[in-house]
C-alpha positions in Angstrom: 0.0 0.0 0.0 3.0 2.3 0.5 3.2 5.7 2.2 -0.1 6.9 0.8 -1.9 3.9 2.2 -0.2 4.4 5.6 -1.4 8.0 5.6 -4.9 6.9 5.1 -4.5 4.3 7.8 -3.3 6.9 10.2 -6.1 9.4 9.4 -8.7 6.7 9.7 -7.4 5.6 13.1 -7.6 9.3 14.2 -11.1 9.5 12.9 -12.1 6.5 14.9 -10.6 8.0 18.1 -12.5 11.2 17.6 -15.8 9.4 16.9 -15.4 7.3 20.0 -15.7 10.3 22.3 -19.3 10.9 21.3 -20.3 7.3 21.5 -20.3 7.3 25.3 -24.1 7.3 25.8 -24.6 4.7 23.1 -22.4 2.2 24.9 -23.9 3.0 28.3 -26.9 0.9 27.2 -24.9 -2.2 26.4 -24.9 -5.4 28.4 -22.0 -6.3 30.7 -19.5 -8.4 28.8 -15.7 -8.1 28.0 -16.2 -6.4 24.6 -18.6 -3.7 25.9 -16.5 -3.2 29.1 -13.4 -2.7 27.0 -15.1 -0.2 24.7 -16.7 1.6 27.6 -13.4 2.0 29.3 -11.8 3.5 26.2 -14.7 5.9 25.7 -14.6 6.9 29.4 -10.9 7.5 29.2 -11.2 9.8 26.2 -14.1 11.7 27.6 -12.3 12.1 30.9 -9.3 13.7 29.2 -11.6 16.2 27.4 -13.2 17.0 30.8 -9.8 17.8 32.3 -9.1 20.2 29.5 -12.6 21.8 29.7 -12.3 22.3 33.5 -9.1 24.2 33.1 -10.4 26.5 30.3 -14.0 26.7 31.2 -14.2 30.5 31.1 -12.3 30.8 27.8 -14.5 28.1 26.1 -17.7 29.7 27.4 -16.6 33.1 26.0 -15.6 31.6 22.7 -19.0 30.0 22.3 -20.7 33.2 23.3 -18.6 35.2 20.8 -19.6 32.8 18.1 -23.2 33.7 18.6 -23.1 37.4 19.4 -21.7 40.6 17.9 -18.5 41.5 19.7 -16.3 44.6 19.4 -12.8 44.2 20.7 -9.7 46.4 21.0 -6.2 44.9 21.1 -3.3 47.0 22.3 0.3 46.0 21.5 3.4 47.6 23.1 7.0 46.4 23.7 9.8 47.3 26.0 13.5 46.7 25.4 16.9 47.4 27.0 18.8 45.2 24.5 22.2 46.7 23.8 22.0 45.6 20.2 18.8 47.6 19.7 20.5 50.6 21.4 23.4 50.4 19.0 21.1 50.6 16.1 19.0 53.3 17.7 15.9 51.1 17.7 15.3 51.0 21.5 13.6 54.3 21.8 11.4 53.6 18.7 10.3 50.3 20.2 9.8 51.7 23.7 7.7 54.6 22.4 5.5 52.8 20.0 2.1 51.3 20.3 -0.3 49.5 17.9 -4.1 49.5 18.5 -6.4 47.2 16.6 -10.2 47.6 16.7 -11.9 44.4 15.7 -15.6 43.8 15.1 -16.9 40.3 14.8 -20.4 38.9 14.1 -19.9 35.3 13.1 -23.6 34.5 12.9 -24.3 37.4 10.5 -21.0 37.0 8.6 -19.5 40.4 9.3 -16.0 41.2 10.5 -14.1 44.5 10.6 -10.7 45.7 11.6 -9.1 49.1 12.1 -5.4 49.8 12.7 -4.0 52.8 14.5 -0.3 53.0 15.3 2.1 55.5 16.9 5.7 54.6 16.0 7.9 56.9 18.1 5.7 59.9 17.4 4.8 59.0 13.8 1.1 58.4 13.6 -0.5 55.9 11.2 -4.3 55.8 11.3 -7.3 55.1 9.2 -6.2 51.7 8.0 -9.5 49.8 7.9 -10.8 46.6 6.4 -13.9 44.4 6.4 -15.2 41.2 5.1 -18.7 39.8 4.8 -20.2 36.8 3.3 -20.4 38.7 0.0 -17.6 41.2 -0.3 -14.3 42.4 1.2 -13.0 46.0 1.4 -9.9 47.9 2.4 -9.1 51.6 2.8 -5.8 53.2 3.6 -4.9 56.6 5.1 -4.1 58.3 1.8 -7.3 57.3 -0.1 -10.9 58.2 0.6 -12.7 55.2 -0.8 -12.8 51.5 0.1 -11.2 49.2 -2.5 -13.8 46.4 -2.8 -13.7 42.9 -4.2 -17.0 41.0 -4.3 -17.0 37.3 -3.7 -18.3 36.6 -7.2 -15.3 38.4 -8.7 -12.6 37.1 -6.3 -11.3 34.2 -8.5 -11.1 36.3 -11.7 -9.5 39.2 -9.8 -6.8 36.9 -8.5 -6.3 35.5 -12.0 -5.9 39.1 -13.3 -3.2 39.8 -10.7 -1.4 36.5 -11.0 -2.4 34.3 -13.9 0.5 32.0 -13.3 -0.9 31.0 -9.9 -4.7 31.4 -10.3 -6.8 30.0 -13.1 -9.9 32.1 -12.3 -11.9 28.9 -11.7 -11.0 28.6 -8.0 -13.8 28.1 -5.4 -13.7 31.2 -3.2 -16.3 31.4 -0.5 -16.1 34.4 1.8 -18.5 32.7 4.2 -15.7 30.2 5.1 -14.0 33.1 6.9 -16.7 32.8 9.5 -16.7 29.0 9.7 -14.8 27.2 12.4 -13.0 23.8 12.1 -15.1 22.4 14.9 -17.8 19.9 13.9 -21.4 21.1 14.2 -23.7 19.3 16.6 -25.6 17.7 13.7 -22.3 16.5 12.2 -21.2 15.0 15.5 -24.5 13.2 16.0 -24.3 11.8 12.4 -20.7 10.5 12.9 -21.6 9.0 16.3 -24.6 7.2 14.9 -22.8 5.9 11.8 -19.3 5.0 13.0 -19.7 4.2 16.7 -22.2 1.6 15.7 -19.9 0.4 13.0 -17.0 -0.1 15.4 -19.1 -1.9 17.9 -20.7 -4.2 15.3 -17.5 -5.0 13.3 -15.1 -5.8 16.1 -15.6 -9.5 16.8 -17.0 -10.5 20.2 -14.5 -13.3 20.7 -11.5 -10.8 20.4 -12.2 -9.7 23.9 -11.7 -11.2 27.3 -11.5 -10.1 30.9 -10.1 -11.2 34.2 -9.2 -9.7 37.6 -5.6 -8.9 38.4 -3.8 -7.1 41.2 -1.4 -4.5 40.0 0.8 -1.7 41.5 0.3 1.8 40.2 2.7 4.3 41.8 2.6 3.4 45.5 -0.8 1.9 45.4 -1.9 -1.7 44.9 -5.1 -2.0 42.9 -7.5 -4.8 42.4 -8.0 -4.2 38.7 -10.2 -5.5 35.9 -7.8 -6.6 33.1 -9.6 -6.1 29.7 -7.8 -7.5 26.6 -8.6 -7.1 22.9 -6.7 -9.4 20.6 -7.1 -9.1 16.8 -5.5 -11.4 14.2 -4.0 -10.1 11.0 -7.0 -11.3 9.1 -9.4 -9.6 11.5 -7.5 -6.3 11.2 -7.6 -6.5 7.4 -11.3 -7.2 7.4 -12.1 -4.4 9.8 -10.0 -1.8 8.0 -11.2 -2.8 4.5 -14.8 -2.5 5.6 -14.1 0.8 7.4 -12.3 2.3 4.4 -15.1 1.2 2.0 -17.8 2.6 4.2 -16.0 6.0 4.6 -15.4 6.2 0.8 -19.1 5.7 0.0 -20.3 8.0 2.7 -21.6 11.2 1.0 -22.3 13.0 4.3 -18.7 12.3 5.4 -17.5 13.7 2.1 -19.5 16.9 2.7 -18.0 17.2 6.2 -14.4 16.7 4.9 -15.1 19.3 2.1 -16.2 21.8 4.7 -13.2 21.1 6.9 -10.8 21.4 3.9 -12.3 24.8 2.9 -11.8 26.1 6.4 -8.3 24.7 6.7 -7.1 26.0 3.3 -8.6 29.5 3.5 -6.1 32.0 2.2 -3.8 29.3 0.8 -3.6 29.8 -3.0 -1.6 26.6 -3.6 -4.0 24.4 -1.8 -6.3 22.2 -3.9 -10.0 23.0 -4.0 -12.0 21.6 -1.1 -14.1 19.4 -3.6 -10.9 18.1 -5.2 -9.3 17.4 -1.8 -12.4 15.5 -0.6 -12.5 13.5 -3.9 -8.8 12.7 -3.6 -9.4 11.6 0.0 -12.2 9.3 -1.0 -10.2 7.8 -3.9 -7.4 7.2 -1.4 -9.8 5.3 0.9 -10.9 3.1 -2.0 -7.3 2.4 -2.9 -6.4 1.7 0.7 -9.3 -0.8 0.9 -8.2 -2.6 -2.3 -4.6 -2.8 -1.1 -5.0 -3.3 2.6 -3.5 -6.8 2.5 -0.2 -5.2 1.2 0.2 -4.0 4.8 1.0 -6.9 7.1 0.2 -7.3 10.7 2.3 -10.5 11.3 1.7 -10.5 15.1 -1.8 -9.2 15.0 -2.7 -6.6 17.5 -3.0 -6.8 21.3 -4.4 -4.1 23.5 -4.7 -4.5 27.2 -6.2 -2.0 29.7 -6.5 -2.3 33.4 -9.4 -0.4 35.1 -10.0 0.5 38.7 -13.2 0.3 40.7 -14.4 3.6 39.0 -13.8 2.3 35.5 -10.7 4.5 35.0 -8.0 3.1 32.9 -4.9 3.1 35.2 -2.6 1.0 33.0 -2.2 0.3 29.3 -0.2 -2.1 27.1 -0.6 -2.0 23.3 1.6 -4.0 20.9 1.5 -4.6 17.2 3.8 -5.0 14.2 3.4 -3.5 10.8 5.0 -4.7 7.6 5.3 -2.4 4.6 7.3 -3.2 1.4 9.0 -6.1 3.2 10.1 -4.0 6.2 8.6 -4.8 9.6 8.3 -2.3 12.4 7.2 -2.7 16.0 4.8 -0.3 17.7 4.3 -0.4 21.5 2.4 1.9 23.8 2.6 1.4 27.6 1.9 3.6 30.5 0.1 4.2 33.8 -2.4 6.8 35.1 -2.4 7.6 38.8 -5.7 9.1 40.0 -6.3 10.7 43.3 -9.0 13.1 44.5 -7.2 16.3 43.3 -4.6 14.9 40.9 -4.2 12.9 37.7 -0.8 11.9 36.5 -0.4 10.3 33.0 2.9 8.7 32.2 3.2 7.1 28.8 5.8 5.9 26.3 5.4 5.0 22.7 8.1 2.9 21.2 8.8 2.5 17.4 11.4 0.2 16.1 12.5 -1.7 12.9 15.6 -3.4 11.6 17.6 -0.1 11.6 16.3 2.1 14.4 14.5 2.3 17.8 12.9 5.4 19.1 10.8 6.1 22.2 8.5 9.2 22.5 7.0 9.7 25.9 5.1 12.3 27.9 4.2 12.9 31.5 1.2 15.1 32.4 1.0 15.9 36.1 -2.3 17.6 36.5 -3.3 19.0 39.9 -6.3 20.8 41.2 -5.7 23.4 44.0 -7.9 25.4 46.2 -7.8 28.3 43.8 -7.2 26.7 40.5 -4.8 24.3 38.7 -1.1 23.6 38.7 0.0 21.4 35.9 3.4 20.1 34.5 3.6 18.5 31.1 6.8 17.0 29.8 7.5 15.7 26.3 10.6 13.5 26.0 12.4 11.6 23.2 14.6 8.6 24.0 14.7 9.6 27.7 15.7 13.2 26.9 13.2 15.9 27.9 12.4 18.0 24.8 10.4 20.6 26.6 8.6 21.0 29.9 5.4 23.2 30.3 4.6 24.6 33.8 1.1 26.0 33.9 -0.4 27.7 37.0 -3.9 29.0 36.8 -5.7 30.7 39.7 -8.8 32.6 40.6 -7.9 35.9 42.2 -10.9 38.1 43.2 -12.7 38.8 39.9 -9.9 37.8 37.6 -8.3 34.6 36.4 -4.5 34.6 36.5 -2.6 32.2 34.2 1.2 32.0 34.2 3.0 29.6 31.8 6.6 28.8 31.2 8.0 26.5 28.5 11.5 25.2 29.0 13.2 23.9 25.8 16.1 21.5 25.7 19.2 23.1 24.3 19.2 20.4 21.6 16.1 22.0 20.1 17.1 25.6 20.3 20.9 25.5 20.4 21.0 26.8 24.0 18.7 26.5 27.0 15.6 28.7 26.4 12.5 29.4 28.4 9.4 31.2 27.1 7.2 33.0 29.6 3.5 34.1 29.5 1.9 36.0 32.3 -1.8 36.9 31.9 -4.8 38.1 33.8 -8.3 37.9 32.4 -11.8 38.9 33.5 -14.8 37.2 32.0 -18.3 38.5 32.6 -21.5 37.5 31.0 -21.2 39.8 28.0 -17.7 41.2 28.1 -14.1 40.1 28.6 -10.8 41.9 29.3 -7.3 40.7 29.5 -3.6 41.6 29.9 -0.8 39.4 28.7 3.0 39.7 28.9 5.4 37.6 26.8 9.1 37.3 27.2 12.0 34.8 26.9 15.1 33.9 28.9 18.2 32.0 27.8 20.2 32.8 30.9 22.7 34.8 29.0 21.7 37.6 26.6 17.9 37.2 26.4 16.0 38.1 29.6 12.9 39.9 30.6 14.9 43.1 30.8 16.0 42.9 27.1 12.6 42.5 25.5 9.0 42.2 26.6 5.8 42.1 24.5 2.6 43.4 26.2 -0.9 42.7 24.9 -4.1 44.2 26.3 -7.6 43.3 25.1 -11.1 44.6 25.8 -14.2 42.9 24.3 -17.8 44.1 24.5 -21.1 42.9 23.2 -22.8 45.2 20.8 -26.2 45.1 18.9 -24.5 44.8 15.5 -21.3 45.3 13.6 -21.7 48.0 10.9 -20.1 47.5 7.5 -18.1 50.7 6.7 -17.7 52.1 3.2 -21.3 52.4 2.0 -21.5 54.2 -1.3 -17.8 55.3 -1.1 -16.4 52.2 -2.8 -14.2 51.4 -5.7 -14.9 48.0 -7.2 -11.5 46.9 -8.2 -12.6 43.3 -8.5 -14.0 43.8 -11.9 -11.1 45.9 -13.3 -8.8 44.6 -16.0 -5.1 44.8 -15.6 -5.0 48.0 -17.6 -7.7 49.6 -15.4 -5.8 48.5 -12.3 -2.6 50.0 -13.5 -4.3 53.3 -14.3 -6.1 53.4 -11.0 -3.0 52.8 -8.9 -0.7 54.9 -11.0 -3.0 57.9 -11.6 -5.1 58.0 -8.4 -3.5 56.0 -5.6 0.2 56.7 -6.1 -0.1 60.6 -6.2 -2.2 60.5 -3.0 0.3 58.2 -1.4 3.2 60.5 -2.2 1.3 63.5 -0.9 0.5 61.6 2.4 4.1 60.6 2.8 5.3 64.1 2.3 2.9 65.5 4.8 3.6 62.9 7.5 7.2 61.9 7.0 8.7 64.9 5.2 9.7 63.2 1.9 7.8 61.8 -1.1 8.2 58.2 -2.1 6.9 56.2 -5.0 4.0 53.8 -4.3 
């Protein structure tokens, strides 16, 4: 099947994992047997991980969902501070320390309207009246030296891009401004469809006799646990049959194709080199069909064994997964093992994933030490490769009076960055029912030349609910989307360029060509 087939295999396994989250209620109704207990344990485990995330970012997620359904006006302020000698030598330190950028952003996702205004003060030089907007039908931009909004309607966008760059754009591209207002998250209807279709498929197509259970006493950390040991064992033939049926089902699923097309359009927004969403979805489906036809080219000589141990609350506290995969005559081993220690206020995940073949062996591991405190959360997440820590994330989030304070530092191994490096974020946010404010400070420290004193970036934000976001411009628009190349040259050379030179002369003391 080759690399392409393996890519499809990996994508499909990922799809199965995502679908499994929503199947929780479905499996709650099952009878008590090894197969159902195993599936329920896996589903509970995934759902529990999502719950840990949602608990830590409850306010942010609530505000995000609120902003998706309401008109919001936000201001974002950006400033920086530096005492870096290298900036001083170049005379840039005062420019940086005495500059600020303000963005005014309007967003109404439900009614497909978004606006942005830029005002900047760069060491006493003011740049203002840079404004842009996009709706589901058109996009506009105005600059400080022109009076009108330059507008490109959605219907003209593809031909306009072809006029500007015929070597890159054919003029037949699918450009949908509405995709600017789409999120990559699945809708509730899409989630329900995938749950109904694929959770049921997984349950019905994994053989009952592949599962068994027994009781076993194991040690997790310092605790001895009477655990339920749940084992799923699949032969090579069973794996081939399951994957072939899955690939064929996905390839013939028109609703899934529509979902993939929507996701592709959102992911590729603004990327001129990306294939069209329809072509990408078609290619994906064709790859699924090819993978189904050639699945037996991928060998699983040792089958697949997955064992999970659950405690009295049905939490997975230990895992052991093993399989081997043969592609083009080369066989590799894949093994995942780890433990999860769960107490009243703490959950610690410690997992390793080992990959090996005739020429190499590599182990990727992570530890997530998640702790709930009286006022918030203190978490430490470590990613390691072959016993070497790649980076460590320390996150402390606390409720302080009316605000939520979140401080994070990320420590990078010098093998990744050339020298030890730590990135810091310090933030304070206030979330009310219809408004949100926040302050954030970003800086780095390498222990030598880069410190908080040498460079700091400061961000402030203030968001308010409004009745509507007004689209600027009105009748004062120049429809450049329908201009030919000759008309565009004439417009920019005869109208825009002279106004730009006049503006430069008035504000900066010297004319300059546009």
